[in-house]
N, C-alpha and C positions, 0 to 999 in steps of 0.2 A: 467060906463060901469059893468056890471056884469062879474062873476068869473066863470067859470062852477064849477059843487060840485066837482067835482075828482081834480083839478088843483092843483096843488102847494100853491098856494096863496088862495083857499078856506080854506085848511087844516091850513097854519097859521094862517087865522082869527079865527076859529075852536080854536085852542090850545090858543090863544090871549082869547082869550074869556072864556074858561071853562080850568081846566086843568088837567082834564083828561076825553076827552068828549063821550069815552064812558065807563067811570069805570071802566078799567082793572083794578086798586088798589081793586075796593072793591065788584064789582060782583061775586058771589058764581057761578055763570054761567060761566065768565071769568077764575075764579081758576080752575075751572074742566076742562074748556076747554086747560087751561096751562098744569095739569094734564095728561093729554092723547096726547100732543104731546110729552112731555116727556116723558112716556112709549113707545112713536110709535119709539123712537130711537134707530136706531138697536144696539150701542156700549155703553158704560160705558163711555169710555171720548174719546172727538176729540182734534185732536192737531189746524187746523184754520178754522174758523166759521166762516161765514156771517148770517146778520139777518137785509136784507130791509124791512120799517117800520116800524122800533123798538120801533114806538110811546114813550109814557114817560119812557118804560124801564122796565115795571114790569117782562115780558117775557124774557130780557133778563139779568134779575138779576136770576133768575132760569136757563137758559142756561150757566151762566157765569164759577160755578161750575165744570162743565162736560170741559171748552174748555182750552186748553191751552191758545189760542186766539182768541177772539173772537171781531169781527168787527159788528159794529150797524149803519145804518143810519135810516135816516126819511130826508121828505122835509121841513118840518118845522123846522126853526130852534129854537121856541119856546119849541118843542117834546124835541126834542136834548137835549138841555138845562136841561129840565126838567129830562130826563133819565142820565144825567152825575151826575147830583145831587142825584141820586137814585142808580149809579152806584158806586162812587166815590171810596166806599173803596175793590170795588173789584176789584182782578188781571187783569190783563190780556186783559179788556176790552178796546176796541179806540170806541169812540161814533163822528159822523162828520156827518155834516149834504149833503144827497144827495139823489138821488134817485132812484129805483130797474130797473128805464131803464140806468143807467150810468153802467160800466163798473166793472163785480165783479173785488174783490181782491183776482186774482187768485195764486197758487192753493190753493183750499180747500175740507177741509174733512166733511164739514156739512155744507148746506144751510139749513134756515130755512125761507120758505114763507108762514107766518100767516097773516092772514085778509088786504090782498094787492095785491091779481090779479085781483077781480074785477073792480078795479077804472082805469084798464087799459085795452084800446080795443082786441077784440082779435088778432088785427096784431102784436102790443106793446106786448102783451104777448107771442105770438109763438119768438118774437124775444129773449124777458127774458129769455122764458124756453130755447133757445138755446144757449144762452152766461152763461147762469148758468149750464146750464149741461155741456158744452165745461168748464166752470170752475172747476169741481170736480177731483179730485185726484182716481185715482182707489181704489175702498172701498169707496168711498166719498159718502154722502146722501144724498137728498134733500126731506125734508118732509113740504111738503104743508097743510096748514090746511085753509078751508072759510066756513063761514056763509050760512047757507042754504035758507038763508028770503032776504024778495024784502025791495029796499030800494032803494029813487030816485035819491042817491048819485054813485048808480054802473052802471060801463057801462055791469058789464057780471053777471049772476048766479053765484052764488058759482061752483055748478054741471056743469057750462061752462068751468068755469075757470080749474076745474081738467080737464075736456076730452080734454081742450086746453094744457094742460101741457101733458098728454097720448101721445097725438098726433105729438107736437113740441117737446116734450122732444132727446135728441139724443139718437140712437137705441140702444147704448150703457151702457145705465140706465135699467134697468128693475125696473117693479113694485115687491116690497119685503111685502108691510104693505097696509092693507086696515081698515079704522074705518069709520061705517057710524054711528055717534055718535045722541042722538035728537038737532036736531038745525045748527048741520056744521060735515063733513065731513076730515077724515085727509088722503092722498096717503103718501109710502116711496117709491121715486125710487132708486135703489145702484148701480155706477158704476163698471162698471165690467174694 
């Protein structure tokens, strides 16, 4: 029986076959995207942060110095093991196997939703948006970044992801930043 390309099993197979399937560590595009995400954060530091879909921990390692506590998860246990190795010397980082559809570790000062939303259906993403928005403390931020290309393993296009987020986040979150870059988009919402 084949697995859906956006399923946890498919991600686990991908990471077992390639240590860094999207070349997050070596790609100049990915490094530029990470720099844009960091530049989109509204504060120099955060208390508790959450990064679902952390993959091999490249962005996690960049976020960690700005967070007193950072909880990062991925559906692939193999990816989480690699992220643990990548972040082993960083204080305050907790890595665990889990899905973005799991309940977030509230309360949160920051959520970074990067390259994850298009693996969900519209209904799932709307539910995730509601849960993540509800988990943010006053003044907390949700920063979303998604690629704008086409891929057969995506259920949604990146522009659709950001539209669903905008439509589904609780009304106490206001969009406070928008970045259109070559190949990706970033939005930041801030909770009142």
